[in-house]
N, C-alpha and C positions, 0 to 999 in steps of 0.2 A: 848163271845158270841161265839155259835158253828155255824160254817158256813156249811151248806149243798147244794151241787150240787149233780144234777142226771145227770151223763157222758151219752153220745149217746148209746141208747140198741141195739144191735146188734140181729140182725136173730137169733131164737132157731132151732136148726138142731133137728129134732127129732131123725133122724138117728144116731146122734153123741152120744157116750157112754165114753166121757170122764171124767176127775177128776171133773172138776164143778158141773158137774150134779147130781155125786155122793154125792159130800161134801155138796151142796146144792139144797134138792129139788126143791125149789121155784125158782131154777138157780140165786139167785140173791147173791152176795159177796160183804158183806162190809168190804170197803176200809176206813182206818185210813191214815192221811198223817199230814206234818204240811209244809204245802206250802210256804215257805221264806227260800228253799235251792237251789238256783240256780246253776248249771241247772239240777240239778237233779229232782226237781219238786218246781215250783213256781207257782205265778199267775199274770199275766199282761193282761191287758184290760178286767176283771173280767173272765177271765178263768184260768183255770189248766195248766201248759206244764211240759215238760222236760223230760228226759232222760227215770224216772221211768214211768212215766206215757205212755210215746210210747210204753216202752217194754210191758208194762200190758195192754194196748188196743190191742196188736197185738196178746198175749196170749188167751182173752176174745176173739178176732174176730176167732182166730183158733177153738176155744173150743164151743163156739154158748153163751157165758154167759152174765149177766147184772150184773153190778157192781155200786154200789153207793157210792159215794166220801163224806165222813165227814171232815171238816179241823178241826185240835186241836193245842195247844200249840205243842212242843215240847217232853214235858213229858207226856203231856196228850193223844199222840198218840200212846206213848210205853205202857200206861196204857190201853188204847182202846184193843190194840191187847193180852195182856198178861192177861185180865180180860173176854177175849171172846164177847166184844160190838164189834169188826169187827175181821174179817177172814184172814185179812193182812193187813200189815202196810208197807208205802215207803216212803222216803224222802232222800235218802241217807243214809241210817242207817248202822252204821259199825255193824260187826259182833264180839262181845267179849262174851268170855268164861261165864262171869256172866251175859248177857243176853240171852244166849242158856240156861240158868237154869231154865228161867219162859217162852221163845218163842221158836219154830223152826224156823231157817233159809234155804232158797234157798242157792243151790252155788253160789259161788261169782259169780256178773258180773262186777264189776270195782274196781280196786285197786286204793288208794288214797294216797296220801303225805297230812302233814298237816302246816302250815304257821301261825305263829303271825305276825299279820298285822298293820300297824297304819298311820297315816297321814303322806303324802306327805312331806307335809310343816314342818313336826317336826323330819322329817330323824332319828328315832329311829332306831338304829342297835345294834343286841344283839352279840357281840362277845364273849363273856363267859356269860354261864347261871347264874352267880354270881351276873349278872348286873338285872335280874329280880325283885329282892328285891326293885326295885326303882320305881318301876311301877305298875300301877292298870292293871292287865288281867281279862276279862270278856268274857264268852260262855256262850249257852244255859243250864238251869238247866238240867241236867238226860244224857248230853251228853258222849261222849266216852273221852272228855279230861279229866274229873274227876278223869280217870283210870292212867292217864299220868300225872296228877299234884300228884295224892295220890301216887304211885307207883315208880315215876322216880323223880319230882321235890324236892318232900315234904322229902324223907328219906336223899338226898344230904343237904337238908338244902337250897334251890335255892328258892321256894316258897311254901306255904301250901295252901290246899282247904279254911282255913278260909281267906285268903286274895283276894280269887277270887270273884268278882261281879258276881253273877247270873242273867239271865234275861230270861224271856218266849221264846225268839225265837231268831234266828241270825239276824232278822229283827232289834229288838231292841236295841242288842247290839251294830249293825253297827251304829245307829242313838245315841247312847250313845258317841259310837270314835268321830263322826262328830262333837257332840255338845262338844268333848273334857273333857264329864264325867268320863270317864277311856282313857288308856295310848295304850294299844294292845288288840286285839281279835283274840283270835286262830276261823281259818277256816279250810278247805279243801282250797288244793291248787286249786281245779275247781274253787269254790267259788272264789277264789282270782281272778282267769283270768278272770269270769264273772264280775266282779264287776268293772275290767279295761276297758276289752274292751266293753262291753254289755251296762253297764250303767255310764262308764265314770266318775267314781267313784277317788278322789283324796287321795287313800291305796296303800299302798306299803307292800313289805316282808321286817319285821323286823328281822323275824329269821325265819329260815327253818327247821321243825323237821326230824332228821335222823330216818327212818323207813318210814313205809307205814302200811295202814291199807285198808282192804276187804269189801266192803259194799254187800249187801245182802237186799232180801225182807222176812220181817218178818212177821212168820204166828204163830197163836194161836196153843199151843201144840199137839202134837199127830196128825197135819193137813195131811189128804189125800191130800187136796188142794196144800201143799207144792212139795210133790211127785209130783204130773201132773208137776207141773210148773218147775219143775226141768226137766222134760221130755220135757216142751215146750225149755227151755232153748238150750238143746243138738240139737233139731230140729231146731232151729233158727241158732243155729253154732256162732263159733268164729269171721267169717266176716263180717256177717249180723249184729251182735251185734255190733262189733265196727264201721258200716257204722252210725248205730243209735246213738252211742256214737258221734262221729267226727260231727254228722251234728249240735250237740247241744254245742262241745266243741271248733269247729275249724272256 
């Protein structure tokens, strides 16, 4: 079921000629999220929270925008923005060349590393990627980890896409891990920290992937809203952006 929530509506400034009013004559921005990506975007006590939401709320407050959030599973969120059902999507979305073919991205606002996590009591440690074939790995359908498996692990014979167990969201993958239905789950490093510190879950890193990936807000193609959002990120500046991120990650 798709869950819709109306977030607080800010007063519309009649004097403001920002990108929002030009992109949406009604001043309503349709937002797609997958609220299972802590600390970027998640649901707690019936409310959405996280880094991405705080950034976008700041944008709309500065521009006098109204926005409406609709929750999807991960693949549905991406589909909503590529089909034009949503104007923007955010939930810790990785910027990839493949995704840029069908949507426009903001400038990166966060750099993340990846982890393969397992249950602490199993103490799985991957010291050589050839060990991966012994385990069942899971992650959400349509996630960036598909590209890593396909382009890095599969050509070297370490793991194939056919071996991966897919779930609608990280929440389902995490539940499967806790039930021992899978052995390892791919997550962003900030998600692992959140699971351990905030949720106090019995998980630990089994392997940290070398490299990094940039996160951005995803907009429908040829979106003027994207351009104005980039202006806002520049107005916000690196120090204020860092302060927002630190509130959710430290």
